[in-house]
A tleap script that builds the chain and sets N, CA, C and O, in Angstrom:
source leaprc.protein.ff14SB
mol = sequence {
  NMET TYR LEU ILE LEU TYR ILE VAL ASP ARG
  MET LYS MET THR GLN ILE SER ASN ARG PHE
  SER SER ILE SER SER VAL ASP GLN ILE ASN
  GLU LYS GLN THR LYS SER ALA ALA SER LEU
  PRO THR THR VAL PRO ILE ILE ARG PRO GLU
  ARG PHE ILE THR VAL LEU LYS HIE TYR TYR
  ASN GLY PHE LYS LEU LEU CYS ILE GLU THR
  THR ILE ALA ILE ARG LEU LEU ARG GLN ILE
  LEU ASP GLY HIE ASN LEU THR ARG CYS GLU
  ARG LYS GLN PHE THR ARG THR ALA ALA ASP
  LEU PHE ARG LEU VAL SER PHE SER VAL PHE
  ILE ILE VAL PRO PHE MET GLN CPHE
}
set mol.1.N position { -6.404 -17.987 -6.314 }
set mol.1.CA position { -5.976 -16.686 -5.856 }
set mol.1.C position { -6.014 -15.675 -7.005 }
set mol.1.O position { -6.578 -14.589 -6.872 }
set mol.2.N position { -5.403 -16.048 -8.136 }
set mol.2.CA position { -5.385 -15.149 -9.275 }
set mol.2.C position { -6.780 -14.950 -9.856 }
set mol.2.O position { -7.099 -13.883 -10.380 }
set mol.3.N position { -7.608 -15.989 -9.759 }
set mol.3.CA position { -8.968 -15.884 -10.259 }
set mol.3.C position { -9.752 -14.848 -9.459 }
set mol.3.O position { -10.517 -14.069 -10.027 }
set mol.4.N position { -9.562 -14.842 -8.149 }
set mol.4.CA position { -10.254 -13.878 -7.282 }
set mol.4.C position { -9.798 -12.460 -7.624 }
set mol.4.O position { -10.619 -11.548 -7.727 }
set mol.5.N position { -8.474 -12.275 -7.800 }
set mol.5.CA position { -7.976 -10.946 -8.152 }
set mol.5.C position { -8.511 -10.496 -9.507 }
set mol.5.O position { -8.824 -9.321 -9.695 }
set mol.6.N position { -8.615 -11.428 -10.450 }
set mol.6.CA position { -9.150 -11.113 -11.766 }
set mol.6.C position { -10.608 -10.687 -11.674 }
set mol.6.O position { -11.023 -9.726 -12.324 }
set mol.7.N position { -11.383 -11.403 -10.868 }
set mol.7.CA position { -12.812 -11.085 -10.727 }
set mol.7.C position { -12.982 -9.715 -10.085 }
set mol.7.O position { -13.806 -8.916 -10.530 }
set mol.8.N position { -12.205 -9.442 -9.043 }
set mol.8.CA position { -12.285 -8.145 -8.362 }
set mol.8.C position { -11.883 -7.030 -9.324 }
set mol.8.O position { -12.508 -5.970 -9.344 }
set mol.9.N position { -10.847 -7.267 -10.115 }
set mol.9.CA position { -10.406 -6.269 -11.078 }
set mol.9.C position { -11.476 -6.002 -12.138 }
set mol.9.O position { -11.711 -4.853 -12.511 }
set mol.10.N position { -12.109 -7.045 -12.612 }
set mol.10.CA position { -13.186 -6.883 -13.602 }
set mol.10.C position { -14.362 -6.117 -13.008 }
set mol.10.O position { -14.980 -5.302 -13.692 }
set mol.11.N position { -14.678 -6.375 -11.726 }
set mol.11.CA position { -15.782 -5.665 -11.079 }
set mol.11.C position { -15.468 -4.175 -10.982 }
set mol.11.O position { -16.338 -3.334 -11.214 }
set mol.12.N position { -14.213 -3.850 -10.636 }
set mol.12.CA position { -13.827 -2.440 -10.537 }
set mol.12.C position { -13.910 -1.767 -11.899 }
set mol.12.O position { -14.371 -0.632 -12.011 }
set mol.13.N position { -13.461 -2.470 -12.933 }
set mol.13.CA position { -13.500 -1.899 -14.271 }
set mol.13.C position { -14.934 -1.657 -14.734 }
set mol.13.O position { -15.203 -0.649 -15.388 }
set mol.14.N position { -15.855 -2.558 -14.409 }
set mol.14.CA position { -17.246 -2.348 -14.811 }
set mol.14.C position { -17.856 -1.184 -14.046 }
set mol.14.O position { -18.664 -0.437 -14.598 }
set mol.15.N position { -17.476 -1.017 -12.770 }
set mol.15.CA position { -17.990 0.123 -12.013 }
set mol.15.C position { -17.486 1.439 -12.615 }
set mol.15.O position { -18.238 2.409 -12.708 }
set mol.16.N position { -16.232 1.469 -13.015 }
set mol.16.CA position { -15.682 2.682 -13.609 }
set mol.16.C position { -16.341 2.971 -14.945 }
set mol.16.O position { -16.680 4.116 -15.245 }
set mol.17.N position { -16.521 1.926 -15.748 }
set mol.17.CA position { -17.146 2.152 -17.059 }
set mol.17.C position { -18.602 2.580 -16.905 }
set mol.17.O position { -19.099 3.352 -17.724 }
set mol.18.N position { -19.298 2.095 -15.871 }
set mol.18.CA position { -20.669 2.522 -15.631 }
set mol.18.C position { -20.737 3.999 -15.250 }
set mol.18.O position { -21.673 4.704 -15.626 }
set mol.19.N position { -19.748 4.451 -14.508 }
set mol.19.CA position { -19.729 5.866 -14.116 }
set mol.19.C position { -19.555 6.763 -15.333 }
set mol.19.O position { -20.228 7.787 -15.461 }
set mol.20.N position { -18.652 6.376 -16.222 }
set mol.20.CA position { -18.360 7.219 -17.371 }
set mol.20.C position { -19.358 7.039 -18.508 }
set mol.20.O position { -19.408 7.870 -19.416 }
set mol.21.N position { -20.140 5.992 -18.478 }
set mol.21.CA position { -21.123 5.830 -19.549 }
set mol.21.C position { -22.279 6.818 -19.405 }
set mol.21.O position { -22.956 7.135 -20.382 }
set mol.22.N position { -22.501 7.303 -18.185 }
set mol.22.CA position { -23.573 8.273 -17.985 }
set mol.22.C position { -23.188 9.657 -18.504 }
set mol.22.O position { -24.063 10.487 -18.750 }
set mol.23.N position { -21.908 9.912 -18.671 }
set mol.23.CA position { -21.436 11.199 -19.175 }
set mol.23.C position { -21.257 11.062 -20.676 }
set mol.23.O position { -20.551 10.170 -21.146 }
set mol.24.N position { -21.903 11.957 -21.435 }
set mol.24.CA position { -21.910 11.783 -22.883 }
set mol.24.C position { -20.806 12.548 -23.597 }
set mol.24.O position { -20.422 12.163 -24.702 }
set mol.25.N position { -20.291 13.601 -23.016 }
set mol.25.CA position { -19.287 14.362 -23.752 }
set mol.25.C position { -18.188 14.837 -22.816 }
set mol.25.O position { -18.310 14.766 -21.593 }
set mol.26.N position { -17.132 15.313 -23.413 }
set mol.26.CA position { -15.993 15.812 -22.657 }
set mol.26.C position { -16.350 17.099 -21.934 }
set mol.26.O position { -15.813 17.370 -20.860 }
set mol.27.N position { -17.242 17.891 -22.498 }
set mol.27.CA position { -17.645 19.144 -21.868 }
set mol.27.C position { -18.326 18.896 -20.531 }
set mol.27.O position { -18.130 19.650 -19.578 }
set mol.28.N position { -19.116 17.853 -20.464 }
set mol.28.CA position { -19.767 17.526 -19.196 }
set mol.28.C position { -18.736 17.110 -18.155 }
set mol.28.O position { -18.881 17.437 -16.977 }
set mol.29.N position { -17.707 16.398 -18.573 }
set mol.29.CA position { -16.644 16.007 -17.641 }
set mol.29.C position { -15.933 17.247 -17.117 }
set mol.29.O position { -15.687 17.366 -15.917 }
set mol.30.N position { -15.603 18.171 -18.016 }
set mol.30.CA position { -14.924 19.394 -17.605 }
set mol.30.C position { -15.783 20.223 -16.663 }
set mol.30.O position { -15.270 20.789 -15.698 }
set mol.31.N position { -17.081 20.303 -16.928 }
set mol.31.CA position { -17.981 21.048 -16.056 }
set mol.31.C position { -18.018 20.431 -14.663 }
set mol.31.O position { -17.990 21.147 -13.662 }
set mol.32.N position { -18.081 19.109 -14.599 }
set mol.32.CA position { -18.119 18.453 -13.294 }
set mol.32.C position { -16.817 18.676 -12.536 }
set mol.32.O position { -16.836 18.864 -11.320 }
set mol.33.N position { -15.676 18.656 -13.244 }
set mol.33.CA position { -14.401 18.875 -12.582 }
set mol.33.C position { -14.288 20.301 -12.064 }
set mol.33.O position { -13.800 20.509 -10.953 }
set mol.34.N position { -14.721 21.275 -12.831 }
set mol.34.CA position { -14.633 22.663 -12.374 }
set mol.34.C position { -15.571 22.915 -11.212 }
set mol.34.O position { -15.236 23.674 -10.302 }
set mol.35.N position { -16.751 22.288 -11.226 }
set mol.35.CA position { -17.669 22.454 -10.100 }
set mol.35.C position { -17.093 21.820 -8.843 }
set mol.35.O position { -17.200 22.391 -7.758 }
set mol.36.N position { -16.478 20.634 -8.976 }
set mol.36.CA position { -15.924 19.984 -7.798 }
set mol.36.C position { -14.704 20.741 -7.294 }
set mol.36.O position { -14.473 20.795 -6.086 }
set mol.37.N position { -13.916 21.325 -8.194 }
set mol.37.CA position { -12.756 22.110 -7.781 }
set mol.37.C position { -13.192 23.395 -7.091 }
set mol.37.O position { -12.537 23.851 -6.154 }
set mol.38.N position { -14.293 23.979 -7.550 }
set mol.38.CA position { -14.787 25.207 -6.938 }
set mol.38.C position { -15.376 24.946 -5.555 }
set mol.38.O position { -15.379 25.833 -4.701 }
set mol.39.N position { -15.869 23.742 -5.337 }
set mol.39.CA position { -16.485 23.444 -4.056 }
set mol.39.C position { -15.470 23.073 -2.986 }
set mol.39.O position { -15.827 22.972 -1.812 }
set mol.40.N position { -14.200 22.867 -3.368 }
set mol.40.CA position { -13.174 22.534 -2.394 }
set mol.40.C position { -12.847 23.753 -1.551 }
set mol.40.O position { -12.834 24.875 -2.059 }
set mol.41.N position { -12.581 23.543 -0.263 }
set mol.41.CA position { -12.222 24.683 0.572 }
set mol.41.C position { -10.825 25.179 0.217 }
set mol.41.O position { -9.941 24.387 -0.114 }
set mol.42.N position { -10.631 26.497 0.288 }
set mol.42.CA position { -9.356 27.099 -0.068 }
set mol.42.C position { -8.541 27.453 1.167 }
set mol.42.O position { -7.551 28.176 1.055 }
set mol.43.N position { -8.922 26.973 2.323 }
set mol.43.CA position { -8.190 27.282 3.544 }
set mol.43.C position { -6.943 26.421 3.636 }
set mol.43.O position { -6.902 25.305 3.118 }
set mol.44.N position { -5.946 26.943 4.287 }
set mol.44.CA position { -4.701 26.216 4.508 }
set mol.44.C position { -4.909 25.297 5.707 }
set mol.44.O position { -5.453 25.726 6.724 }
set mol.45.N position { -4.478 24.024 5.601 }
set mol.45.CA position { -4.661 23.135 6.748 }
set mol.45.C position { -3.843 23.610 7.937 }
set mol.45.O position { -2.707 24.060 7.789 }
set mol.46.N position { -4.432 23.505 9.103 }
set mol.46.CA position { -3.801 23.960 10.329 }
set mol.46.C position { -3.036 22.799 10.952 }
set mol.46.O position { -3.572 21.701 11.104 }
set mol.47.N position { -1.778 23.051 11.313 }
set mol.47.CA position { -0.966 22.037 11.972 }
set mol.47.C position { -1.209 22.164 13.469 }
set mol.47.O position { -0.983 23.215 14.070 }
set mol.48.N position { -1.673 21.071 14.052 }
set mol.48.CA position { -1.930 21.094 15.487 }
set mol.48.C position { -0.618 21.036 16.249 }
set mol.48.O position { 0.251 20.235 15.906 }
set mol.49.N position { -0.452 21.862 17.273 }
set mol.49.CA position { 0.809 21.866 18.033 }
set mol.49.C position { 1.078 20.533 18.736 }
set mol.49.O position { 2.231 20.115 18.844 }
set mol.50.N position { 0.022 19.862 19.215 }
set mol.50.CA position { 0.211 18.599 19.918 }
set mol.50.C position { 0.811 17.556 18.978 }
set mol.50.O position { 1.724 16.818 19.349 }
set mol.51.N position { 0.285 17.509 17.764 }
set mol.51.CA position { 0.773 16.544 16.773 }
set mol.51.C position { 2.219 16.861 16.387 }
set mol.51.O position { 3.039 15.955 16.237 }
set mol.52.N position { 2.524 18.138 16.228 }
set mol.52.CA position { 3.874 18.555 15.862 }
set mol.52.C position { 4.871 18.176 16.950 }
set mol.52.O position { 5.972 17.711 16.656 }
set mol.53.N position { 4.486 18.374 18.202 }
set mol.53.CA position { 5.372 18.049 19.317 }
set mol.53.C position { 5.592 16.547 19.419 }
set mol.53.O position { 6.711 16.106 19.679 }
set mol.54.N position { 4.540 15.753 19.217 }
set mol.54.CA position { 4.709 14.302 19.284 }
set mol.54.C position { 5.601 13.799 18.151 }
set mol.54.O position { 6.378 12.864 18.347 }
set mol.55.N position { 5.499 14.401 16.982 }
set mol.55.CA position { 6.374 14.002 15.864 }
set mol.55.C position { 7.821 14.370 16.176 }
set mol.55.O position { 8.730 13.579 15.927 }
set mol.56.N position { 8.038 15.564 16.719 }
set mol.56.CA position { 9.398 15.954 17.102 }
set mol.56.C position { 9.981 15.020 18.149 }
set mol.56.O position { 11.146 14.636 18.054 }
set mol.57.N position { 9.183 14.649 19.150 }
set mol.57.CA position { 9.654 13.718 20.176 }
set mol.57.C position { 9.989 12.360 19.567 }
set mol.57.O position { 10.966 11.720 19.955 }
set mol.58.N position { 9.169 11.927 18.606 }
set mol.58.CA position { 9.403 10.642 17.947 }
set mol.58.C position { 10.754 10.642 17.234 }
set mol.58.O position { 11.533 9.699 17.377 }
set mol.59.N position { 11.033 11.696 16.467 }
set mol.59.CA position { 12.309 11.776 15.760 }
set mol.59.C position { 13.474 11.929 16.722 }
set mol.59.O position { 14.535 11.343 16.508 }
set mol.60.N position { 13.291 12.710 17.779 }
set mol.60.CA position { 14.353 12.884 18.773 }
set mol.60.C position { 14.700 11.555 19.420 }
set mol.60.O position { 15.875 11.207 19.541 }
set mol.61.N position { 13.682 10.809 19.835 }
set mol.61.CA position { 13.940 9.517 20.468 }
set mol.61.C position { 14.565 8.528 19.487 }
set mol.61.O position { 15.409 7.721 19.877 }
set mol.62.N position { 14.161 8.582 18.221 }
set mol.62.CA position { 14.731 7.684 17.229 }
set mol.62.C position { 16.203 7.960 16.993 }
set mol.62.O position { 17.001 7.025 16.925 }
set mol.63.N position { 16.583 9.236 16.865 }
set mol.63.CA position { 17.983 9.562 16.670 }
set mol.63.C position { 18.810 9.280 17.909 }
set mol.63.O position { 19.971 8.882 17.805 }
set mol.64.N position { 18.227 9.480 19.072 }
set mol.64.CA position { 18.920 9.167 20.317 }
set mol.64.C position { 19.209 7.668 20.402 }
set mol.64.O position { 20.311 7.262 20.769 }
set mol.65.N position { 18.217 6.858 20.063 }
set mol.65.CA position { 18.397 5.407 20.062 }
set mol.65.C position { 19.423 4.984 19.014 }
set mol.65.O position { 20.229 4.087 19.261 }
set mol.66.N position { 19.395 5.624 17.851 }
set mol.66.CA position { 20.381 5.302 16.811 }
set mol.66.C position { 21.792 5.626 17.285 }
set mol.66.O position { 22.721 4.868 17.006 }
set mol.67.N position { 21.972 6.737 17.996 }
set mol.67.CA position { 23.299 7.084 18.522 }
set mol.67.C position { 23.767 6.061 19.541 }
set mol.67.O position { 24.933 5.665 19.526 }
set mol.68.N position { 22.888 5.630 20.417 }
set mol.68.CA position { 23.243 4.621 21.417 }
set mol.68.C position { 23.611 3.308 20.740 }
set mol.68.O position { 24.605 2.678 21.100 }
set mol.69.N position { 22.816 2.898 19.764 }
set mol.69.CA position { 23.109 1.650 19.069 }
set mol.69.C position { 24.385 1.754 18.248 }
set mol.69.O position { 25.087 0.757 18.082 }
set mol.70.N position { 24.701 2.940 17.728 }
set mol.70.CA position { 25.936 3.124 16.977 }
set mol.70.C position { 27.152 2.984 17.889 }
set mol.70.O position { 28.150 2.375 17.503 }
set mol.71.N position { 27.075 3.545 19.096 }
set mol.71.CA position { 28.193 3.392 20.029 }
set mol.71.C position { 28.376 1.925 20.414 }
set mol.71.O position { 29.507 1.458 20.541 }
set mol.72.N position { 27.294 1.208 20.597 }
set mol.72.CA position { 27.387 -0.228 20.903 }
set mol.72.C position { 27.981 -0.971 19.719 }
set mol.72.O position { 28.807 -1.866 19.901 }
set mol.73.N position { 27.570 -0.610 18.506 }
set mol.73.CA position { 28.095 -1.276 17.305 }
set mol.73.C position { 29.587 -1.014 17.140 }
set mol.73.O position { 30.322 -1.902 16.709 }
set mol.74.N position { 30.047 0.191 17.474 }
set mol.74.CA position { 31.485 0.492 17.403 }
set mol.74.C position { 32.249 -0.377 18.391 }
set mol.74.O position { 33.320 -0.891 18.070 }
set mol.75.N position { 31.706 -0.541 19.582 }
set mol.75.CA position { 32.350 -1.410 20.583 }
set mol.75.C position { 32.390 -2.865 20.102 }
set mol.75.O position { 33.386 -3.561 20.300 }
set mol.76.N position { 31.295 -3.321 19.467 }
set mol.76.CA position { 31.274 -4.675 18.933 }
set mol.76.C position { 32.256 -4.827 17.776 }
set mol.76.O position { 32.870 -5.883 17.623 }
set mol.77.N position { 32.411 -3.783 16.960 }
set mol.77.CA position { 33.372 -3.827 15.873 }
set mol.77.C position { 34.798 -3.948 16.406 }
set mol.77.O position { 35.622 -4.666 15.839 }
set mol.78.N position { 35.078 -3.248 17.489 }
set mol.78.CA position { 36.403 -3.378 18.128 }
set mol.78.C position { 36.633 -4.802 18.601 }
set mol.78.O position { 37.733 -5.334 18.458 }
set mol.79.N position { 35.601 -5.426 19.164 }
set mol.79.CA position { 35.738 -6.815 19.604 }
set mol.79.C position { 36.022 -7.729 18.419 }
set mol.79.O position { 36.845 -8.639 18.521 }
set mol.80.N position { 35.351 -7.496 17.301 }
set mol.80.CA position { 35.570 -8.320 16.105 }
set mol.80.C position { 37.006 -8.146 15.612 }
set mol.80.O position { 37.673 -9.121 15.266 }
set mol.81.N position { 37.481 -6.877 15.584 }
set mol.81.CA position { 38.836 -6.614 15.103 }
set mol.81.C position { 39.896 -7.167 16.049 }
set mol.81.O position { 41.006 -7.471 15.614 }
set mol.82.N position { 39.575 -7.301 17.330 }
set mol.82.CA position { 40.509 -7.898 18.282 }
set mol.82.C position { 40.537 -9.419 18.179 }
set mol.82.O position { 41.404 -10.064 18.767 }
set mol.83.N position { 39.585 -9.999 17.429 }
set mol.83.CA position { 39.597 -11.440 17.221 }
set mol.83.C position { 38.616 -12.210 18.084 }
set mol.83.O position { 38.617 -13.441 18.066 }
set mol.84.N position { 37.781 -11.515 18.836 }
set mol.84.CA position { 36.795 -12.202 19.669 }
set mol.84.C position { 35.581 -12.578 18.835 }
set mol.84.O position { 35.288 -11.948 17.819 }
set mol.85.N position { 34.889 -13.601 19.275 }
set mol.85.CA position { 33.645 -14.003 18.621 }
set mol.85.C position { 32.473 -13.290 19.276 }
set mol.85.O position { 32.493 -13.021 20.477 }
set mol.86.N position { 31.460 -12.987 18.489 }
set mol.86.CA position { 30.251 -12.359 19.014 }
set mol.86.C position { 29.197 -13.426 19.268 }
set mol.86.O position { 29.146 -14.453 18.591 }
set mol.87.N position { 28.359 -13.154 20.263 }
set mol.87.CA position { 27.228 -14.043 20.485 }
set mol.87.C position { 26.187 -13.790 19.404 }
set mol.87.O position { 26.291 -12.828 18.643 }
set mol.88.N position { 25.198 -14.646 19.342 }
set mol.88.CA position { 24.173 -14.498 18.319 }
set mol.88.C position { 23.422 -13.184 18.488 }
set mol.88.O position { 23.134 -12.501 17.505 }
set mol.89.N position { 23.107 -12.830 19.716 }
set mol.89.CA position { 22.372 -11.589 19.987 }
set mol.89.C position { 23.203 -10.373 19.580 }
set mol.89.O position { 22.687 -9.441 18.962 }
set mol.90.N position { 24.509 -10.387 19.932 }
set mol.90.CA position { 25.372 -9.270 19.564 }
set mol.90.C position { 25.522 -9.163 18.044 }
set mol.90.O position { 25.529 -8.063 17.491 }
set mol.91.N position { 25.643 -10.309 17.378 }
set mol.91.CA position { 25.787 -10.312 15.928 }
set mol.91.C position { 24.543 -9.756 15.250 }
set mol.91.O position { 24.642 -9.006 14.278 }
set mol.92.N position { 23.356 -10.128 15.768 }
set mol.92.CA position { 22.106 -9.605 15.201 }
set mol.92.C position { 22.003 -8.097 15.409 }
set mol.92.O position { 21.586 -7.365 14.511 }
set mol.93.N position { 22.390 -7.635 16.610 }
set mol.93.CA position { 22.319 -6.203 16.882 }
set mol.93.C position { 23.310 -5.444 16.004 }
set mol.93.O position { 22.983 -4.375 15.489 }
set mol.94.N position { 24.509 -5.977 15.828 }
set mol.94.CA position { 25.507 -5.326 14.979 }
set mol.94.C position { 25.027 -5.251 13.531 }
set mol.94.O position { 25.186 -4.225 12.870 }
set mol.95.N position { 24.441 -6.343 13.047 }
set mol.95.CA position { 23.934 -6.368 11.677 }
set mol.95.C position { 22.792 -5.373 11.501 }
set mol.95.O position { 22.736 -4.658 10.501 }
set mol.96.N position { 21.887 -5.329 12.466 }
set mol.96.CA position { 20.740 -4.416 12.384 }
set mol.96.C position { 21.197 -2.957 12.403 }
set mol.96.O position { 20.685 -2.135 11.643 }
set mol.97.N position { 22.165 -2.635 13.276 }
set mol.97.CA position { 22.651 -1.261 13.358 }
set mol.97.C position { 23.404 -0.864 12.099 }
set mol.97.O position { 23.255 0.257 11.613 }
set mol.98.N position { 24.215 -1.777 11.568 }
set mol.98.CA position { 24.938 -1.472 10.335 }
set mol.98.C position { 23.961 -1.254 9.184 }
set mol.98.O position { 24.155 -0.352 8.369 }
set mol.99.N position { 22.917 -2.068 9.112 }
set mol.99.CA position { 21.910 -1.895 8.062 }
set mol.99.C position { 21.193 -0.557 8.218 }
set mol.99.O position { 20.926 0.119 7.225 }
set mol.100.N position { 20.876 -0.167 9.458 }
set mol.100.CA position { 20.230 1.132 9.698 }
set mol.100.C position { 21.131 2.289 9.243 }
set mol.100.O position { 20.663 3.249 8.632 }
set mol.101.N position { 22.414 2.183 9.548 }
set mol.101.CA position { 23.334 3.250 9.153 }
set mol.101.C position { 23.481 3.324 7.635 }
set mol.101.O position { 23.534 4.418 7.075 }
set mol.102.N position { 23.548 2.170 6.961 }
set mol.102.CA position { 23.635 2.189 5.502 }
set mol.102.C position { 22.368 2.777 4.891 }
set mol.102.O position { 22.440 3.507 3.902 }
set mol.103.N position { 21.207 2.466 5.471 }
set mol.103.CA position { 19.957 3.045 4.971 }
set mol.103.C position { 19.940 4.555 5.179 }
set mol.103.O position { 19.495 5.303 4.308 }
set mol.104.N position { 20.423 4.997 6.328 }
set mol.104.CA position { 20.437 6.430 6.629 }
set mol.104.C position { 21.374 7.180 5.687 }
set mol.104.O position { 21.039 8.269 5.222 }
set mol.105.N position { 22.534 6.614 5.405 }
set mol.105.CA position { 23.493 7.270 4.523 }
set mol.105.C position { 22.935 7.351 3.106 }
set mol.105.O position { 23.042 8.386 2.449 }
set mol.106.N position { 22.342 6.258 2.639 }
set mol.106.CA position { 21.809 6.282 1.280 }
set mol.106.C position { 20.618 7.234 1.166 }
set mol.106.O position { 20.431 7.857 0.121 }
set mol.107.N position { 19.825 7.355 2.205 }
set mol.107.CA position { 18.684 8.274 2.178 }
set mol.107.C position { 19.126 9.722 2.323 }
set mol.107.O position { 18.490 10.622 1.774 }
set mol.108.N position { 20.210 9.956 3.059 }
set mol.108.CA position { 20.651 11.334 3.285 }
set mol.108.C position { 21.120 11.997 2.001 }
set mol.108.O position { 21.152 13.225 1.922 }
set mol.109.N position { 21.487 11.211 0.991 }
set mol.109.CA position { 21.876 11.795 -0.296 }
set mol.109.C position { 20.705 12.573 -0.883 }
set mol.109.O position { 20.897 13.647 -1.454 }
set mol.110.N position { 19.497 12.040 -0.747 }
set mol.110.CA position { 18.317 12.713 -1.280 }
set mol.110.C position { 17.985 13.987 -0.509 }
set mol.110.O position { 17.308 14.869 -1.035 }
set mol.111.N position { 18.448 14.089 0.710 }
set mol.111.CA position { 18.194 15.277 1.518 }
set mol.111.C position { 19.290 16.327 1.302 }
set mol.111.O position { 18.994 17.513 1.161 }
set mol.112.N position { 20.548 15.892 1.278 }
set mol.112.CA position { 21.667 16.830 1.236 }
set mol.112.C position { 21.867 17.447 -0.143 }
set mol.112.O position { 22.098 18.652 -0.248 }
set mol.113.N position { 21.784 16.651 -1.194 }
set mol.113.CA position { 22.084 17.136 -2.545 }
set mol.113.C position { 21.166 18.287 -2.978 }
set mol.113.O position { 21.674 19.271 -3.516 }
set mol.114.N position { 19.846 18.219 -2.773 }
set mol.114.CA position { 19.036 19.376 -3.170 }
set mol.114.C position { 19.378 20.653 -2.424 }
set mol.114.O position { 19.249 21.742 -2.983 }
set mol.115.N position { 19.818 20.544 -1.151 }
set mol.115.CA position { 20.144 21.738 -0.397 }
set mol.115.C position { 21.525 22.275 -0.735 }
set mol.115.O position { 21.870 23.381 -0.319 }
set mol.116.N position { 22.330 21.512 -1.484 }
set mol.116.CA position { 23.648 22.004 -1.892 }
set mol.116.C position { 23.521 23.044 -3.016 }
set mol.116.O position { 24.493 23.729 -3.334 }
set mol.117.N position { 22.356 23.163 -3.604 }
set mol.117.CA position { 22.160 24.128 -4.681 }
set mol.117.C position { 22.104 25.564 -4.165 }
set mol.117.O position { 22.333 26.498 -4.933 }
set mol.118.N position { 21.808 25.755 -2.896 }
set mol.118.CA position { 21.677 27.109 -2.367 }
set mol.118.C position { 23.001 27.670 -2.072 }
set mol.118.O position { 23.100 28.809 -1.616 }
savepdb mol mol.pdb
quit
């Protein structure tokens, strides 16, 4: 396995070195970069409304499902605190929902803190 990765890596390195061996000086590299940068289109990419709407629906459905699962997890937590045992399916769902909420809280720090500067 490692031998195959090594061979593939060596092949990539030889291809890269072959590309740069044809260029003799730094000035030629700079000229090629400026020509390629000049040939790029300067238009702003257009956001398609259909794609935007499908993304909004995706996030809406995801948050709706998270709210439903959170209410179920709260009910399961009450059962645990009352001393009842959970079935395997309920325990898996409770664990999955708790993990989702912990991930959301830890990620929300990266969203909220930059906006607190305003």
